[in-house]
C-alpha positions, 0 to 999 in steps of 0.5 A, a space after each residue: 399529794 406530796 410526801 410531806 402531805 401524806 405523813 399525817 394521813 398515814 398516822 391517821 390511818 394507823 389510828 383509824 384501822 385500830 377501830 372496830 370493822 364496818 359490817 357488810 350489807 350496811 350503808 354509812 353516810 359519811 361527811 367528807 368535810 369542806 375539802 381539806 383532807 386533814 379535816 376528815 375525822 378518824 371515824 370517816 377515814 376508817 369507814 372509807 378504808 373498809 368500804 367495798 363501794 363508795 358513792 361520792 358527791 361532786 363536792 368531795 375533794 380529790 385529796 379525800 377521794 385519794 384515800 379510797 382503797 384501790 379495790 373499792 368500786 367508786 361511783 360518781 353521783 355528783 350533782 351540779 346545776 342542770 347536770 345530775 349524773 344520778 337523780 336523788 331517787 336513783 341514788 336512794 335505790 342504788 344505796 339499797 341495792 348495793 347493801 342488799 347485795 352484801 356490800 359495805 357501802 359508803 355514801 361520801 358527802 361534802 361537808 356534813 350529811 345532815 346539813 344541806 346534804 340530803 342525808 336525812 332523805 337517804 337515811 329514811 329511805 334506807 331505813 324504810 327498806 330495812 337497811 341499817 344506816 350509820 351516820 358519820 358527821 363531818 365539818 360543815 362548810 360554814 364552820 370550815 370555811 369561816 375558820 379557814 378565813 379567820 371569820 368568827 361566826 359568833 362574837 359576843 359584841 357582834 353576833 349572838 346567833 348564826 343561821 345556816 340558810 340555803 340560797 336555792 329553794 325547790 323552785 329557785 329562790 329560797 322560801 324563808 322568812 326574810 324579816 327574821 333573817 334581816 334581824 340585827 346581831 346575827 350571822 347569816 351563812 348561805 349555802 348554794 347562794 352564788 346564782 341567787 345572790 342578787 335576789 338574796 341581797 335585794 330581799 335582805 335589804 328590802 326587809 331592813 338589813 343595811 346595804 352596808 352590812 359586810 359580806 364575805 364570799 369564800 370560794 373553795 374554802 379550806 383548800 389550797 385554791 381558797 379565795 376570800 372576797 369581801 364586800 358589802 351586801 348592796 354590792 354582793 351580786 356585782 362582786 360575784 359577777 365581776 370576779 367570776 365566782 364559781 361553786 363551791 362557794 359560801 356567803 357569810 353576811 354580818 358584822 363578824 365579816 368586818 373582823 376579817 384580815 387576809 391570811 398569808 397566801 390568800 388573795 383579798 378584795 376589800 371595798 371602800 365601804 368596808 373602811 367606814 369609821 363604824 366598822 373600824 370601831 367594830 374591828 379595832 
């Protein structure tokens, strides 16, 4: 980060350090947000700055990791498909062992620990072992990426509800009620749905969601490398393959995507289906 980027961070640290200390022998599950370092909460910053050990995930951005004190031990517990540095059971054991050794342990997770972050499992294990476990929420990817792209997740004329859905179940395809997800006037946000996107679109269309439903694919949302691709549900798998979309990326499905307008500096792909008269009516 350059000097201009560091100024607001320095101000945040001054405020954060005025708060109460983090005690040794405890675990803090901390949400690092979707990537933009300035979306980190003041409480998250304070806890990170007071950590003895930080166990971090793959989706935590380099800008956030740069805030970890030089004297803190950093442990990479990141997981990617078919490549887990540490299994979940090993992570659970590690957190408890570090806390029992008297360390101030921060478990740093992308987004929010309790939204597809397995924070609930880690909290429960710590509690079962008698370790105090605190939770520091973070801005989850759905909120951060949608806002950074100018896509409202709800809109009184287009979407009366929003659903956060995992795109990857225990055995691959998510175990969800597709008929409920295909209902009208709602927004669907799929986490971890890039690899299973062809299946997701097929299931939703088969259960009644029109193939012309707008879709946004947001890659590295809120970060300088953010890329927003727009398409329709029936072309979702094609555009992901064609544009070589990589994780981390989020899928937003619903009429609210029709409101998307490119933000200065962000590339855009708009397909002919998005220019239909019905979507012009929705967005004008």
